[in-house]
N, C-alpha and C positions, 0 to 999 in steps of 0.2 A: 623676572620671576612671574609676573602676571601674564606675560606673553606665553611663557611655557605652560602655565596653568590653563590658559585659554586654549592653547593648541591641544593639550591633553583632553580637555572637555570636548573640543570639536571632533577629535578623533573618536572619542567615546560615543558621541551622538551619532556620528557616521556609521560606526560599527553596529549600533543598536538599530539604525534604520535599515540595515541590510536584512534584518529579520523582523519586519514590522509586526507580524502577527504574534510572534513570541514576545516581543517587547510590549506590545499592547496588552497581552494577557497578564504580564508581570505588573504593568501599571494598573490594570484593572483590579488585581488582587489588593494592592496597596490602597487604591481608591475606595474599594468596598470597606476595607478596614477603617479608613479615616471617616467615611460617611457613617459607619456603624458607631464609631466613638462619639461623633458629634450628635447624631440622632438619638442614640440611646441615653446619652447624658442629658440631652434636651428633654426627652420624655421623663427621665428620672427626676430632673429639676421641676418639671411641670407637676408630676405626681407629688413630689416633696412639698412644693408650694401649696398645692391643694390640701394636702394633709396638715400642713402648718396652719393654713387658714381655718381648718376645722378645729384644730387644737386651740387656736386663738379664740374661736367661738366658745370653747369650754372655759375660757378665762385665763389662758396662759399669759396674756399681756395685762392682766388685772392685778392690782395690789389691793388687798383687803385690809383696811384699817378699822379695827373693831373696838367697841367698848367692852371692857371686861369688868364684871362685878367683883370688887375686891372684898376681902374679909371685913366684916362690920367694924371690928375694933380699929382697923387702920384707916377707915374711910372718913371723909369729912361729913359731918352731920349738921343739919340746920334745926335748931330747937330740940335736938335729941330724937326727932321723929323721922326725919327723912335722910336717906343716904344721898350724898351729892358726889357723883363720879362720872367718868367717861369722857367721850369726845365732845369738844365744844365747837360752836359755829366759827369761832376765831381760828381753830385748828384748820378747818376747811379752807378759810380764806388764805391762811399762811401757805398751805400746801399748794393751792392754785397759783398764788403769786410767785412762789419760788420755783415752780416746775412748769411754768406757762409754755415753754418751748418744747417740753418733753412729753407732756400728757395730751391725750386727745379729748378726754372728758374726766370729770370728777363728779360722782353722784353721791349726794348726801341722803341718808336714809334714817328714818325714825320709826320704830315698830314696837308694838305691845299687844299682848293677847287680851282680847276683850269679848264681850257678849254683844251680838247684833240682834236687833228685834225688827219684826214686821208684823203688826197687829198682835196675834196670839202666838206667833211662831218666834222661836229664838234659836240661835246657833252660836257656838263659840268658835272663834277663829283669830287670825292675826290681822291687826290693823296696821297698815304701812303708810307712813307719810313720805312722799317722794316727789320727784320731778318727772318731766316728760322723758328724760333719758333712761329712766328705770326700765321702760318697756324693751328697748333695744338691748340694754345690758343683760337682761335675764331672758331674752328671746321669747317674750310673751306675745302670743297671737290673739288678735281680737276676733271674737265670734260675732259681735254686733256693737254698734255705737262707736265711741272713740275712747282714747286713753286720756290721762291727765295732761293738760296743756299749760304752757307758761302763763297764758292769760287768766287761768283760774286763780292765780295768786295775787292779781292786781285788779280790784281788791280781792282778798280771800273770800271764796264762795263755797257753799256747802254742796259739793258734788263728789261723787265717788264712782269707782269702777269696781265691779264685783267679779269674783271668780265663778266658774261654772257650778261648782258644788254648792257654794253659798246661794247661787241663783235657784238651784233645784230645791233647796230646803226652805228658802224664804218666799220664792215665787214659783211654786210647783205647777201652776196652771195658767200663768199669765206672763206677758212680756215684761221683764224688769225695767226696761228703758223708760225713763220718765217717772218711775215709781220712787218712793222714799224708803230709806232704811234708817232706823234709830240707832245711833251710836252714842253711848253715854246719855247725855241729856239733849243732844241735838239731832235734827233730822237732816239727812243728806239725799240729794236727788241722784239717782243712778243714771249715768251718761254712757256707760259702756260695760261690756261683759267680756272677759277673757275666755279663750278656749281651754279645754281640759289639757293639762300637761303633766307628764310623768315626773315624779320627784327626782331631783338631782341627787346623785349618790355622792357620798363623801369621798374625796380623792386623797388617799394616803394619809389621812389625818390632817391635811392642810386646810381643807375647806369642809364646812359642815354641810350635810345633806339638807335640802329644803323642799318643802311641799307647798307649791303655789296654788293649790286647789281650794284652800280655805282662807284666802286673803281678800281683804277689801282695801283699795288704794284711794287715798285722798291727797290733795295738794299739800305740799310741805308748809306753805303759808297758812293754809286752813288749819293744819295741825297746831301751829303756834298760836293762832288766834282763838281757836275753840277749845283745844285740849291743853296746850301749854307744856312746859317742861316738867311740871310736878304731877306725879301720879301716885295715888294712894290705893292700896289693895288690901281688902280684908281677907284674912286667911284663918284657917282653923287654929285656934289656940292663940290668936293674936292678930296683929295687923302689921303692914309693911308699906313704907313709902319710899319713893326715890325721886331724885332730881337729875334728869339726864337730858342733854340737849340733842345729841345724835347717837344712834346705835352703831352706825357704820358709815364709812366713806369708802367708796370703791373708785379707785384711780385706774384709768386705762392709759397705758403709755403707747408711744408710736410703734415700737417694735420690741420683740423679745429681748434683744440685746440691751435695751434701756431699763429692764425691770430691776436688776440688782442695784444699779446706780440710783434710780428713783426711790427704791425702798430704803436705801441708806440715807438719802436726804430726808425722807419722811421721818425716819426714826430720830434723826438729829433734831428736826423741828419739834417733834413731840416731847423730846426730853426736856425742853425748856419749861413747858407747862405741866408735865405729868411726871417729872422726875421723882422717884421713890413712892409714887402712888400706886403703881401696878394696876392701873385701871384702863389701859389701852394695850392693844397688841397689833403688830403689823404682820400680816400673813402673806407669804409669797408662794404661789403654787409651783414649788420646785419640781414636783413629779412631772407636771405638764411641760415645764421648760426642758427638763432632761429628755423627755420622750420626743419632743420636737427636734432637739439636737441629734438624738440617736437616729431618728427616721431620716434626717437629711444626710447624715454620714453613711447610713446603710444604703440609701438609694445611690449615692455617688460611688461608693465602693463597688456595688454590684454592676453599675453601668460601665465603669471603667474596666472592671474585670472581664465582663462579657465581651466588650468591644476590644480589649487588649488581645483576647484570643483570636479575633479576626485579623488583627495586625500580625500576630505570630504566624498564622497560616499564610498570610501574604508574604511575610519574610522568608518562610521556608520555600515558597514558590520561586522567589527571586534567587535563592541559593541554588535550587535545582537548575534554573535557567542559566545561571552563571557557570555552574559546573559543566553543563552541556556546552556552553560557549568555549570554555577552556579546552575541552576535548576537540571541538571543531577547529579551534585556532592554534592547535599545538605547533603546526609547522610555522605559522606566522610568528609565534613566540620564539621559536628557534632562530628564525631569520633575524629578528630584532636583537636577540642576545648576541648573535654572531656579528652584528653590525655595531656592537658596543653598548647596547642597553643594559643597565644594571638591574639587579633584582628589585630594587626600590622603584624603578621606573615601571616595571611590569605590575608591581603591586598597585601603584598609583593608577595605572591605566584601567585595571579591572575594578578597582575600588570606585573610581570616578563613574564608570558605567553603572555600577550598582546604585550609587547615590543618585545619579541622574534619574534612574527609574523611580526611585522612591520619592524624590523631590517633585517630579512631574505628577506622580500619583497623589502625593500629598496636597499639592496646589489644586488639582482638579477636585479632589475630595473635599477640600475646604469650600470651594465654590458651590458644589452641590449641597454640602452640609448647610451652608448659609440659606439655602432655599427651603429648608425643612418646614417652616411655618406655612408657606404657600402650598407645598405638597400636601401637608397634613390637612389644611383647610379644603383642598380640592378633593382629597379622599373622603372627608366627612360629607362634602356636598354630594359626591357621587353615591355614597352609601345612603344618604338621606333621600335621594331621588329614586334610586333603583331598588334599594332594600329598606324601604321605609319601616316595615314591621320589625325587622331586625334592629334597626337603629333606635326605634322607640322603645324596644325591649331592653336596651342597654341601661344600666344604672345611670342616674343623673351625673354622678361623678365622672363617668367615662364620657358621656355626651358633652360635658362642659370642659373636659380636659384640654388644656392649651400647653404646647411645648414652650419651654423657656430656654432660649439660646444664650449661653454664657460665653465670654471671651476665652476663658481658660481651656475649654476642650479643644478649641482651634489651635492654640499655641501648644498645648500638650500633645495633641495627636500629630502635629507637624514635626515636633521635635522627636517624637517616638518613631515616626516614619523615617526620618533621616538616620536615627540611631539604628533602626532595623536594617537600612541599607548598608551602613558601616559594619554592623555586627555580622550579618549574613553574607556580606561581600568579602569579608576578610579571608575566610577559609579558601574560597575559590581563587582569590587573588594570590595568597601565599602558595597555593598549590601550583598556580601557573608560574610563579616566580621561581619555584624550586625545580622546575623541569630541566633536565639535562639538555643543554643546547644541541649537542650532537645527536642525541636520541630524538629530540624534537624535530630536527632537520630531516631525519629519516622517516618521520611519520607521514603517512599518505592520508 
């Protein structure tokens, strides 16, 4: 059986080599189709990965655990004056301990609206107790100085980082670095200033919009030592007090796929301490997750669709060549039929020749496709050297784009190329097999 198959393949290759140019053009058509599949998918995956990273930067891998102020009747009160509710530091520790392998960071945040003073100047804003990770989490850029560091908590020292708008109002004509700001009854030395940043928009109701331009940041340890968990606010018509340890815990997980599982674990952990209190909420940015998944599917679909058209064109070229071959070899077919060859033998012969063309084209296409990263880098280097202005004018996302080679386009494109060879080779093969032997022998 194998000897017969080998002989059929050998005869097919010999027949194809009789028309080297024609066979080469057929192989080239499939090769281009395979390379198009691999390269387009690689570019699509690269763009998709870049888009996914940007979406991650917006918080798609973040789980927001927030303190929610419950109705006063159902909240725990201390002495009838203060409402005690919300996230606890023990909640933070439990989350970190139970999701240690899944999360990349967990940032605890305490915030409250306060009045800030500098001599005779006052401004109202948001005081935020945080750690060094807060800067990266919210993509805050420093205009000057430094941000809060871990060393500021050991022991807690009175330092702060102010936003640009706070700086303009409290220090309109002087450098704020090294100056002091009064917050409540304490004075804090300014060690850094953040750059102006546009407010983040609320996304589908899952995340609140935030304005970072009226913030002052102090170390979390300093907040606990100087301000504490109990805050009392006088309001028109009465007064209000609260006991809150943390306002928010932002958990960042390794990948988008881990978000739902981690959120489920966090909800389970919080139920132990906050069951029936309704004073915490777990927010998952579903809209961002769905957008990231939609982008990935869209890029893959478009890449495969466009590249599939290339393979279709290559397949039509093979069918045209095989039909021409059938016409040229009509007399040969007649002789073989006269010598006892069956219709199935003729079908096999022409089908093998068609598949050989697509397999050779597919293998060569996979080899060239695997070199795409090197080709892409070479093209970028040439463009950077000879068309510098054009290259620099490109958006950063295009300049930094890197193709991502996946294994599945290689396997898919090769299987499609073989399928193309079978599909587009069947009609010429059956047409050759159905030729009348006597009429074929008369053919010149």
